[in-house]
C-alpha positions in Angstrom: 1.2 -18.4 -22.6 0.8 -17.1 -19.1 -2.9 -17.8 -18.5 -2.9 -16.1 -15.1 -1.6 -12.8 -16.6 -4.2 -13.0 -19.3 -7.0 -13.2 -16.8 -5.5 -10.4 -14.7 -5.3 -8.1 -17.7 -8.9 -8.9 -18.6 -10.0 -7.7 -15.2 -7.8 -4.5 -15.4 -8.3 -3.4 -19.0 -11.5 -2.2 -20.7 -13.2 -4.8 -22.9 -12.4 -2.8 -26.0 -8.7 -3.3 -25.4 -8.9 -7.1 -24.8 -7.8 -7.8 -28.4 -4.3 -6.7 -27.4 -3.9 -8.8 -24.3 -2.3 -12.0 -25.7 0.4 -9.9 -27.5 1.0 -7.8 -24.3 1.5 -11.0 -22.3 3.7 -12.7 -25.0 5.9 -9.7 -25.6 5.9 -7.9 -22.3 8.0 -8.4 -19.2 6.7 -8.5 -15.7 8.8 -6.3 -13.3 8.5 -5.7 -9.5 9.6 -2.6 -7.6 9.9 -1.8 -3.9 8.4 1.4 -2.5 10.8 4.3 -3.2 12.6 2.5 -6.0 13.2 4.5 -9.2 11.4 2.9 -12.2 12.4 5.5 -14.8 15.3 7.9 -14.3 15.8 11.4 -15.7 17.6 11.2 -19.0 17.1 7.5 -19.5 16.0 6.3 -22.9 12.4 5.3 -22.8 12.1 1.9 -24.6 9.1 0.4 -22.9 5.5 1.2 -22.2 4.7 0.9 -18.5 1.4 -0.7 -17.6 0.7 -0.9 -13.8 -0.6 -4.3 -12.5 -0.4 -3.7 -8.8 0.7 -0.8 -6.6 1.0 2.9 -7.5 3.6 4.9 -9.3 4.4 8.6 -8.9 5.6 10.6 -11.9 7.6 13.8 -11.3 8.9 16.7 -13.2 12.4 17.7 -12.1 13.9 21.2 -12.1 17.4 22.2 -13.0 18.0 22.5 -9.2 16.9 18.8 -8.8 13.6 19.8 -7.1 10.6 17.5 -7.8 7.0 18.4 -8.6 4.5 15.6 -8.6 2.6 15.5 -12.0 0.3 12.4 -11.5 -0.1 8.9 -10.1 -0.5 5.7 -12.2 -2.6 3.0 -10.6 -3.5 -0.6 -11.6 -5.0 -0.8 -15.1 -3.5 2.5 -16.1 -0.4 3.2 -18.2 2.0 6.1 -18.3 1.0 8.4 -21.1 4.6 9.7 -21.4 6.0 6.2 -21.9 3.2 5.4 -24.3 4.3 8.4 -26.4 8.0 8.1 -26.0 8.7 4.3 -26.1 8.0 3.9 -29.9 10.4 6.8 -30.5 13.2 5.8 -28.1 13.5 9.3 -26.7 15.1 10.4 -23.4 12.9 10.8 -20.3 12.3 14.3 -19.0 10.5 13.0 -15.9 11.2 10.4 -13.2 8.9 7.6 -12.1 9.1 6.2 -8.6 7.2 3.4 -6.9 4.8 5.1 -4.4 4.3 1.6 -2.8 5.5 -1.9 -3.7 4.4 -2.2 -7.3 4.3 -4.7 -10.2 4.2 -3.6 -13.8 4.2 -5.0 -17.3 6.9 -3.4 -19.5 6.0 -3.6 -23.2 8.6 -2.8 -25.9 8.0 0.3 -28.0 7.9 -1.6 -31.2 5.2 -3.9 -29.9 3.3 -0.9 -28.7 3.5 0.7 -32.1 2.2 -2.5 -33.8 -0.7 -2.8 -31.5 -1.8 0.8 -32.0 -2.1 0.1 -35.8 -3.7 -3.4 -35.4 -6.1 -3.0 -32.5 -8.5 0.0 -32.5 -9.5 -0.7 -28.9 -5.9 -0.6 -27.7 -5.4 2.6 -29.7 -8.4 4.2 -27.9 -7.2 3.0 -24.5 -3.7 4.5 -25.0 -5.1 7.8 -26.2 -7.4 8.0 -23.2 -4.4 7.4 -20.9 -2.5 10.1 -22.6 -5.4 12.5 -22.3 -5.9 11.6 -18.6 -2.2 12.1 -17.8 -2.2 15.5 -19.6 -5.3 16.6 -17.7 -3.7 15.7 -14.4 -0.5 17.6 -15.4 -2.6 20.6 -16.3 -4.4 20.4 -12.9 -0.9 20.4 -11.3 0.1 23.5 -13.4 -3.1 25.3 -12.5 -2.6 24.5 -8.8 1.0 25.8 -8.9 -0.1 29.0 -10.7 -3.4 29.9 -9.0 -3.5 28.1 -5.6 -1.8 28.8 -2.3 0.4 26.0 -0.7 -2.3 25.5 1.9 -4.9 24.9 -0.8 -2.6 22.7 -2.7 -1.9 20.6 0.5 -5.6 20.2 1.2 -6.3 19.2 -2.4 -3.3 16.7 -2.3 -4.6 15.0 0.8 -8.2 14.8 -0.5 -7.0 13.4 -3.9 -4.7 10.9 -2.2 -7.4 9.6 0.1 -9.8 9.3 -2.8 -7.1 7.5 -4.9 -6.4 4.9 -2.2 -10.0 4.9 -1.0 -8.8 5.2 2.6 -9.2 7.8 5.3 -5.4 7.4 6.0 -2.7 9.0 4.0 0.4 6.9 4.7 3.0 9.6 3.9 5.7 11.3 6.0 5.8 15.1 6.1 9.0 15.0 4.0 7.4 12.8 1.3 4.4 15.2 1.1 6.8 18.2 0.9 8.7 16.5 -1.9 5.5 15.9 -3.9 4.5 19.5 -3.4 7.9 20.9 -4.1 8.0 22.6 -0.7 10.0 22.2 2.6 9.2 19.8 5.4 9.0 22.6 7.9 6.4 24.5 6.0 4.3 21.4 5.3 4.5 20.4 9.0 3.3 23.8 10.0 0.3 23.7 7.7 -0.6 20.2 8.7 -0.5 21.3 12.4 -2.9 24.1 11.6 -5.2 21.6 9.8 -5.1 19.3 12.8 -6.0 22.3 15.1 -9.0 22.8 12.8 -9.9 19.1 13.3 -9.9 18.3 9.6 -7.0 15.8 10.1 -5.5 13.7 12.8 -1.7 13.1 12.6 0.1 9.9 13.6 3.6 8.6 12.9 4.1 8.5 9.2 0.3 8.8 8.5 -2.5 11.3 8.4 -6.1 10.5 9.0 -8.7 12.5 7.1 -11.6 13.1 9.6 -14.2 13.9 6.9 -13.3 11.2 4.4 -16.2 9.3 2.8 -15.6 5.7 1.6 -16.6 5.5 -2.0 -16.3 1.7 -2.3 
């Protein structure tokens, strides 16, 4: 038994879910991904639950014209609600998941996941909470697309990303931000320049500093 992994999961997961840890470690597979690497492709059969140990994963919805829209991020201690729902059913993915930075995950087979949901009430609650959180994030994305201007969406994106990483620097290129917001690099660059003129951000090469960020650590 991987004692180090057990201790790591005890730090990441809520106490109520600790009854599932030994099974997760025994049956799961540790996997590493470089920044930008595709973890789950569109149309792939989802056979594993993805639990993030280190790094950050972006989950996107993809249009028929191959345009991406960011739905939510998955951070250490979180799992992908879509994989949690789909893995026990072996259904095809209608999203793509990409490593937003170098990441390490625990991939748990759908059958193991299904057994733990039945046997461990704490794990069942944890999985359901993750599903609900991912759904809420997706609904926020939909609300933003429906009701907010691109300028408002960009400001919200930068604020949320800074809060997520607990850093005043958003290490993203203009092209990467445009992809996440399903916009063009030219439009995003123009809006960022306007924000810089308003002194709400400072731009550098491949990074943006939030001038009014408050460290929440």
